[in-house]
C-alpha positions in Angstrom: 115.6 124.6 108.9 113.5 123.6 106.0 112.6 120.2 105.3 111.0 119.0 101.8 109.4 115.4 102.1 107.5 113.7 99.3 105.1 111.0 100.9 104.9 108.3 98.1 102.9 105.2 98.5 106.1 103.1 97.6 108.9 105.6 99.0 109.4 108.5 101.0 111.9 111.1 99.3 113.5 113.9 100.6 116.3 116.0 98.8 119.0 113.6 100.0 117.1 110.2 100.8 114.8 107.6 99.2 113.5 104.8 101.5 110.6 102.5 101.5 107.2 103.7 103.0 107.5 100.9 105.5 107.5 100.7 109.3 107.8 98.1 112.1 106.7 99.1 115.6 107.9 97.6 118.9 106.8 98.0 122.6 110.5 97.9 123.8 113.7 99.0 122.0 114.6 96.3 119.5 118.1 94.8 119.7 118.8 95.6 116.0 121.7 97.4 114.2 119.7 99.8 112.5 118.0 103.3 112.7 115.5 103.4 115.8 113.2 106.2 116.5 111.1 106.5 119.5 107.8 108.4 119.5 104.9 108.5 121.8 106.1 105.5 123.9 106.7 103.2 120.8 109.9 102.2 119.1 109.9 102.3 115.4 112.3 101.1 112.6 112.0 101.4 109.0 110.9 98.3 106.9 111.5 97.0 103.2 107.7 96.2 103.2 105.6 99.2 102.3 102.6 100.2 104.1 99.4 99.0 102.2 97.9 101.7 99.9 96.3 104.5 102.0 94.3 107.1 100.0 94.1 109.1 103.2 97.6 109.3 104.8 96.3 111.2 107.5 94.2 108.4 109.3 97.0 107.3 111.6 100.3 108.3 112.5 102.4 106.0 110.5 103.3 108.8 107.7 104.0 111.1 110.6 106.5 108.9 111.9 108.0 108.2 108.4 108.2 112.1 108.3 110.3 112.1 111.5 112.6 109.5 110.0 113.1 111.6 107.0 113.7 114.8 109.2 115.9 112.8 111.5 118.2 111.5 108.3 118.4 115.0 107.0 119.5 116.4 110.4 122.0 113.5 110.7 123.5 114.1 107.1 123.8 117.9 108.2 125.4 116.9 111.6 122.6 118.9 113.2 120.9 116.3 115.2 120.5 118.3 118.3 117.9 118.7 121.4 116.0 121.6 119.9 115.1 122.0 116.2 112.9 124.8 114.8 111.6 123.7 111.4 109.5 124.5 108.3 107.9 121.6 106.3 107.4 121.6 102.6 105.2 118.7 101.5 102.8 117.9 98.4 99.7 116.3 97.3 98.7 115.0 93.9 97.1 117.9 91.8 93.6 116.4 91.7 93.8 116.2 95.6 95.3 119.6 96.2 91.9 120.9 97.6 92.6 118.9 100.6 96.0 120.8 101.4 94.7 122.4 104.6 93.7 119.1 106.0 97.1 117.4 105.0 98.9 120.5 106.6 96.9 120.3 109.8 98.0 116.5 110.1 101.6 117.8 110.7 101.0 120.8 112.6 101.8 119.4 116.1 103.8 122.3 117.5 106.4 120.8 119.7 107.2 117.2 118.9 109.3 115.1 121.2 111.2 112.2 119.7 114.5 110.0 120.2 116.5 109.0 117.1 119.3 106.4 117.7 119.5 107.6 121.4 119.4 111.3 120.8 116.4 113.3 122.2 114.9 116.0 119.7 112.4 118.6 120.3 110.9 119.6 117.0 109.2 122.8 116.7 107.3 123.0 113.5 106.8 126.8 112.7 105.1 126.2 109.2 103.8 123.6 106.8 103.6 124.5 103.2 101.7 122.2 100.7 102.3 122.2 96.9 101.1 120.3 94.0 103.0 117.2 93.2 104.2 117.0 89.5 104.3 120.7 89.2 107.0 120.8 92.0 109.0 118.2 90.2 109.5 120.3 87.0 110.1 123.6 88.8 113.9 123.3 88.1 113.2 122.8 84.3 111.1 126.2 84.2 113.5 127.8 81.5 113.0 124.8 79.3 109.2 124.4 80.0 108.4 128.0 79.1 109.2 127.4 75.5 106.0 125.4 75.2 102.4 127.0 75.6 101.1 123.7 76.8 102.9 120.7 78.5 101.4 117.7 80.3 103.2 116.6 83.3 102.7 112.8 83.9 103.7 111.5 87.4 103.5 107.6 87.5 104.0 106.8 91.0 103.3 103.9 93.3 99.7 103.5 93.0 98.5 106.3 90.9 99.2 108.1 87.6 98.6 111.8 88.0 98.6 114.4 85.1 98.8 118.1 85.4 98.5 120.5 82.3 101.2 123.5 82.4 100.4 126.6 80.3 103.8 128.0 80.1 105.2 127.5 83.4 101.8 127.9 85.2 99.9 124.9 86.5 96.3 124.8 85.3 94.6 123.5 88.3 91.5 122.9 86.6 92.9 120.3 84.5 94.1 117.6 86.7 93.6 113.9 86.2 94.3 110.9 88.3 94.3 107.1 87.5 94.7 104.3 90.0 97.2 102.8 87.7 100.8 102.9 89.1 103.6 100.6 89.6 102.0 98.9 92.8 99.1 97.5 91.1 101.1 96.6 88.0 103.4 94.5 90.2 100.7 92.9 91.8 99.2 91.8 88.5 102.5 90.5 87.1 103.0 88.5 90.4 99.6 87.0 90.0 100.1 86.1 86.3 103.5 84.7 86.7 102.1 82.4 89.6 99.2 81.3 87.4 101.2 80.6 84.2 104.5 79.4 85.6 104.0 78.3 89.1 106.7 80.6 90.4 106.5 83.0 93.2 108.1 86.4 92.6 108.1 89.8 94.2 108.6 93.4 93.0 112.4 93.4 93.0 112.2 90.3 90.6 110.2 92.4 88.2 112.3 95.5 88.5 115.5 93.4 87.9 113.9 92.2 84.7 112.5 95.5 83.4 115.8 97.3 84.3 118.2 94.6 82.7 119.7 93.6 86.0 121.2 90.0 86.3 118.4 87.6 87.3 118.1 83.8 87.3 114.5 83.8 86.2 113.6 81.5 83.4 113.5 83.1 79.9 109.6 82.3 79.7 109.1 84.2 82.8 111.0 87.2 82.0 109.0 87.2 78.6 105.7 87.3 80.6 107.0 90.2 82.9 107.9 92.2 79.8 104.9 91.6 77.9 102.6 92.6 80.9 104.6 95.8 81.7 104.4 96.7 77.9 100.6 96.1 77.9 100.2 98.0 81.3 102.1 101.0 79.9 100.0 101.1 76.9 96.9 100.8 79.1 97.8 104.0 81.0 98.3 105.7 77.7 94.8 104.7 76.5 93.3 105.7 79.7 94.8 109.3 79.4 93.6 109.6 75.9 90.1 108.8 77.3 90.7 111.7 79.9 91.5 114.1 76.8 95.3 113.8 77.6 96.4 113.5 74.0 100.3 113.0 73.8 100.3 113.1 70.2 99.2 116.8 70.1 101.1 118.0 73.5 104.6 117.5 74.6 104.8 115.6 77.8 107.3 115.3 80.9 107.2 112.0 82.7 108.4 111.8 86.2 108.2 109.4 89.1 109.5 105.8 89.7 106.9 104.3 87.6 107.9 106.5 84.6 111.5 105.2 84.8 110.2 101.5 84.7 108.1 102.4 81.7 110.4 104.6 79.8 111.3 102.0 77.0 107.7 101.4 76.3 106.6 105.0 76.5 109.4 106.0 74.0 108.4 103.4 71.5 104.7 104.1 71.6 103.0 105.9 68.5 100.6 107.7 71.1 103.6 109.7 72.5 105.3 112.2 70.2 107.4 114.0 72.3 108.4 113.2 75.7 111.2 114.1 78.3 111.9 112.3 81.4 113.0 113.3 84.9 114.7 110.3 86.3 115.4 111.6 89.9 113.0 110.0 92.3 113.7 113.0 94.5 112.6 115.5 91.9 109.2 116.5 93.8 110.9 116.9 97.2 113.8 119.1 95.5 110.9 121.1 93.9 109.0 121.4 97.4 112.1 122.8 98.8 112.6 125.3 96.0 109.0 126.5 96.1 109.1 126.9 100.0 112.4 128.8 100.0 110.6 131.2 97.4 107.7 131.4 99.6 109.8 132.0 102.7 111.8 134.9 101.0 108.6 136.5 99.9 107.2 136.3 103.5 110.4 137.8 104.8 110.2 140.5 102.3 106.6 141.2 103.1 107.7 141.6 106.8 110.4 144.0 105.8 107.9 146.1 103.7 105.3 146.2 106.5 107.9 147.3 108.9 108.9 150.3 106.7 105.2 151.2 106.1 104.5 151.2 109.9 107.7 153.3 110.4 
């Protein structure tokens, strides 16, 4: 089985699921009506409160446990939650951090992994871990459209970072990768502090998303105005920083992806700094792309084995 997982700072994404990158651990099985995963003698449940930003996601087991939740959810959806599962894993890194792909892959290469999900014991045999560049993976399904442009910037606005990759035709130029620590999380932290200082009201991320996305809210009009003004200013700040990094979206078309891009879309579309922009709104786009790239790689490996067999014969 092939499992594709996008390890975001805000959310974990698979081709079928999106859930917050948050965990709660217990020394004994918790008496709760929710998914419970037991690994290495500890019981884990998912939490709506995300893990604090981790530049290095390999420094402890939390993102590994989140991956086990992702795999278990995919198995459950396929009615394939069983005692023995042989698997291959497709994951990704921001383009600017792609040189760390071997280290990231080693974090997941644990051969036989024993865990229990909702009372069902599973032995997971990870046969192969494949790592791909984020942003590039998200636009793989759009290859036929992208190849029409000699150059395209892919701008991935995520939870903590904004990552940019240049495509030449459909091929990624790994020498032109840019990354800014300007994503949805620091923006929300800034807004929460500003609203508290100006209006003496305590809000959280969900309040901000309600206002930006036009959902019902009881927040006072002046608070809503502060939120919108700050988001607009933050979006403009991202575009200004990109220009400083030689990413000029007045001269080259762009594809915006990631949860942050969806939040900023009205402001990006109205900006004179962006001439032509397309948006991939599916937050699972990177995970879907990882799966497509891994499937192609596995087929190539199988064809190579067949070819080697004929050659030896």
